[in-house]
Short mmCIF file of the C-alpha atoms (twelve columns), coordinates in Angstrom:
data_MODEL
# 
_entry.id   MODEL 
# 
loop_
_atom_site.group_PDB 
_atom_site.id 
_atom_site.type_symbol 
_atom_site.label_atom_id 
_atom_site.label_alt_id 
_atom_site.label_comp_id 
_atom_site.label_asym_id 
_atom_site.label_seq_id 
_atom_site.Cartn_x 
_atom_site.Cartn_y 
_atom_site.Cartn_z 
_atom_site.pdbx_PDB_model_num 
ATOM 1   C CA . MET A 1   104.344 102.578 95.356  1 
ATOM 2   C CA . ILE A 2   103.885 104.735 98.429  1 
ATOM 3   C CA . TYR A 3   106.028 107.863 98.834  1 
ATOM 4   C CA . GLN A 4   107.122 109.095 102.247 1 
ATOM 5   C CA . ILE A 5   106.725 112.852 102.686 1 
ATOM 6   C CA . HIS A 6   109.304 114.794 104.715 1 
ATOM 7   C CA . SER A 7   108.261 118.421 104.126 1 
ATOM 8   C CA . LYS A 8   105.314 120.615 103.183 1 
ATOM 9   C CA . GLU A 9   107.131 121.622 99.991  1 
ATOM 10  C CA . GLN A 10  107.520 117.979 98.993  1 
ATOM 11  C CA . LEU A 11  103.817 117.285 99.591  1 
ATOM 12  C CA . ASP A 12  102.794 120.411 97.685  1 
ATOM 13  C CA . ASN A 13  104.969 119.357 94.730  1 
ATOM 14  C CA . TYR A 14  103.429 115.884 94.570  1 
ATOM 15  C CA . VAL A 15  99.894  117.298 94.756  1 
ATOM 16  C CA . ALA A 16  100.642 119.997 92.152  1 
ATOM 17  C CA . ASN A 17  102.199 117.502 89.715  1 
ATOM 18  C CA . ALA A 18  99.621  114.714 90.122  1 
ATOM 19  C CA . GLY A 19  97.531  115.944 87.209  1 
ATOM 20  C CA . ASP A 20  94.210  114.092 87.089  1 
ATOM 21  C CA . LYS A 21  95.415  111.293 89.362  1 
ATOM 22  C CA . LEU A 22  93.778  110.744 92.708  1 
ATOM 23  C CA . VAL A 23  96.182  111.632 95.536  1 
ATOM 24  C CA . VAL A 24  95.736  109.769 98.808  1 
ATOM 25  C CA . VAL A 25  97.639  111.117 101.799 1 
ATOM 26  C CA . ASP A 26  98.000  108.741 104.743 1 
ATOM 27  C CA . PHE A 27  98.604  110.642 107.975 1 
ATOM 28  C CA . PHE A 28  100.102 108.166 110.440 1 
ATOM 29  C CA . ALA A 29  102.290 107.864 113.519 1 
ATOM 30  C CA . ALA A 30  104.903 105.189 114.191 1 
ATOM 31  C CA . TRP A 31  103.385 104.525 117.621 1 
ATOM 32  C CA . CYS A 32  99.806  104.177 116.294 1 
ATOM 33  C CA . GLU A 33  98.557  100.568 116.438 1 
ATOM 34  C CA . HIS A 34  95.664  101.232 114.021 1 
ATOM 35  C CA . CYS A 35  98.158  102.679 111.533 1 
ATOM 36  C CA . LYS A 36  100.204 99.477  111.736 1 
ATOM 37  C CA . ILE A 37  97.113  97.324  111.277 1 
ATOM 38  C CA . ILE A 38  95.877  99.185  108.171 1 
ATOM 39  C CA . ALA A 39  99.347  99.439  106.535 1 
ATOM 40  C CA . PRO A 40  99.194  96.070  104.697 1 
ATOM 41  C CA . ARG A 41  95.811  96.964  103.173 1 
ATOM 42  C CA . LEU A 42  97.154  100.344 102.104 1 
ATOM 43  C CA . ASP A 43  100.080 98.566  100.414 1 
ATOM 44  C CA . GLU A 44  97.622  96.313  98.561  1 
ATOM 45  C CA . LEU A 45  95.553  99.294  97.432  1 
ATOM 46  C CA . SER A 46  98.672  101.134 96.259  1 
ATOM 47  C CA . ARG A 47  99.567  98.177  94.029  1 
ATOM 48  C CA . LEU A 48  95.998  97.702  92.810  1 
ATOM 49  C CA . TYR A 49  95.569  101.378 91.861  1 
ATOM 50  C CA . CYS A 50  99.190  102.224 91.013  1 
ATOM 51  C CA . GLY A 51  98.312  103.801 87.667  1 
ATOM 52  C CA . GLU A 52  95.302  105.684 88.968  1 
ATOM 53  C CA . ALA A 53  96.286  106.932 92.412  1 
ATOM 54  C CA . LEU A 54  99.342  108.529 93.966  1 
ATOM 55  C CA . MET A 55  99.924  107.347 97.536  1 
ATOM 56  C CA . LEU A 56  101.721 109.557 100.046 1 
ATOM 57  C CA . LYS A 57  102.531 108.949 103.722 1 
ATOM 58  C CA . VAL A 58  102.998 111.736 106.256 1 
ATOM 59  C CA . ASP A 59  104.375 110.954 109.709 1 
ATOM 60  C CA . VAL A 60  102.496 113.401 111.942 1 
ATOM 61  C CA . ASP A 61  105.353 113.512 114.454 1 
ATOM 62  C CA . GLU A 62  107.924 114.355 111.776 1 
ATOM 63  C CA . CYS A 63  105.687 116.764 109.837 1 
ATOM 64  C CA . GLU A 64  103.479 118.311 112.474 1 
ATOM 65  C CA . ASP A 65  102.995 121.430 110.341 1 
ATOM 66  C CA . ILE A 66  101.374 119.403 107.560 1 
ATOM 67  C CA . ALA A 67  99.098  117.603 110.015 1 
ATOM 68  C CA . VAL A 68  97.997  120.975 111.398 1 
ATOM 69  C CA . ASP A 69  97.374  122.335 107.872 1 
ATOM 70  C CA . TYR A 70  95.104  119.348 107.139 1 
ATOM 71  C CA . ASN A 71  93.410  119.431 110.569 1 
ATOM 72  C CA . VAL A 72  94.514  115.900 111.392 1 
ATOM 73  C CA . VAL A 73  93.787  114.953 114.994 1 
ATOM 74  C CA . VAL A 74  93.229  111.181 114.713 1 
ATOM 75  C CA . MET A 75  95.479  108.564 113.163 1 
ATOM 76  C CA . PRO A 76  95.263  107.147 110.694 1 
ATOM 77  C CA . THR A 77  93.599  109.811 108.589 1 
ATOM 78  C CA . PHE A 78  93.420  109.474 104.809 1 
ATOM 79  C CA . VAL A 79  92.883  112.584 102.705 1 
ATOM 80  C CA . PHE A 80  91.662  112.119 99.129  1 
ATOM 81  C CA . ILE A 81  92.702  114.918 96.760  1 
ATOM 82  C CA . LYS A 82  92.157  115.435 93.052  1 
ATOM 83  C CA . ASN A 83  93.165  118.434 90.974  1 
ATOM 84  C CA . LYS A 84  94.449  120.093 94.180  1 
ATOM 85  C CA . ILE A 85  90.989  119.876 95.794  1 
ATOM 86  C CA . ILE A 86  90.249  117.798 98.883  1 
ATOM 87  C CA . LEU A 87  87.446  115.413 97.938  1 
ATOM 88  C CA . ASP A 88  87.054  113.513 101.174 1 
ATOM 89  C CA . VAL A 89  88.645  112.425 104.440 1 
ATOM 90  C CA . CYS A 90  88.562  108.897 105.823 1 
ATOM 91  C CA . VAL A 91  89.432  108.561 109.516 1 
ATOM 92  C CA . GLY A 92  90.395  105.366 111.304 1 
ATOM 93  C CA . GLY A 93  91.928  102.014 110.563 1 
ATOM 94  C CA . HIS A 94  88.922  100.378 108.913 1 
ATOM 95  C CA . ALA A 95  90.158  98.439  105.866 1 
ATOM 96  C CA . GLU A 96  86.714  98.044  104.303 1 
ATOM 97  C CA . LYS A 97  85.893  101.743 104.704 1 
ATOM 98  C CA . LEU A 98  89.251  102.732 103.174 1 
ATOM 99  C CA . THR A 99  88.746  100.339 100.258 1 
ATOM 100 C CA . LYS A 100 85.293  101.806 99.556  1 
ATOM 101 C CA . HIS A 101 86.765  105.302 99.422  1 
ATOM 102 C CA . PHE A 102 89.303  104.153 96.827  1 
ATOM 103 C CA . GLU A 103 86.612  102.417 94.794  1 
ATOM 104 C CA . LYS A 104 84.370  105.480 94.940  1 
ATOM 105 C CA . TYR A 105 86.977  107.937 93.681  1 
ATOM 106 C CA . ILE A 106 88.677  105.631 91.200  1 
ATOM 107 C CA . ALA A 107 85.284  104.627 89.758  1 
ATOM 108 C CA . ASN A 108 84.301  108.294 89.458  1 
ATOM 109 C CA . ALA A 109 87.583  109.020 87.696  1 
ATOM 110 C CA . ASN A 110 86.868  106.299 85.145  1 
ATOM 111 C CA . SER A 111 83.276  107.359 84.463  1 
ATOM 112 C CA . PRO A 112 82.579  108.944 81.070  1 
# 
C-alpha cells in the first residue's frame, strides 16, 4: 500500500514510526509524464515489499515545503530512509534503476 502525504507533520510521523522498515518517499507531480510512467512499477514494488518497506507519495505542488526540505528539483525523485536517516536518492523514471534500489536496501535489511 502507498500512502499519500498531505503535510510535513504527517510525513514526519510516518518516518518516526517506521521502526526498522525501509521508508521510500516518492516525490511526484500530477503533470509529470515520467511520474505517470513509473507509477505502475512503484505499485508493483509496494506490493512485493509490503512487509519490508513503507511507501509514501508526496505531491510537490501540494507540499512544496516538503520538497524544499528534501532538496527535490526533479520529478520523480525517490528518497530511501531507514531509522530516520536518508540512505539514498534515486532520481528519474527509470523502472530498472528504482527496482535495484529497492533490492539493494531490502537485501541489506535482511542480511545477518
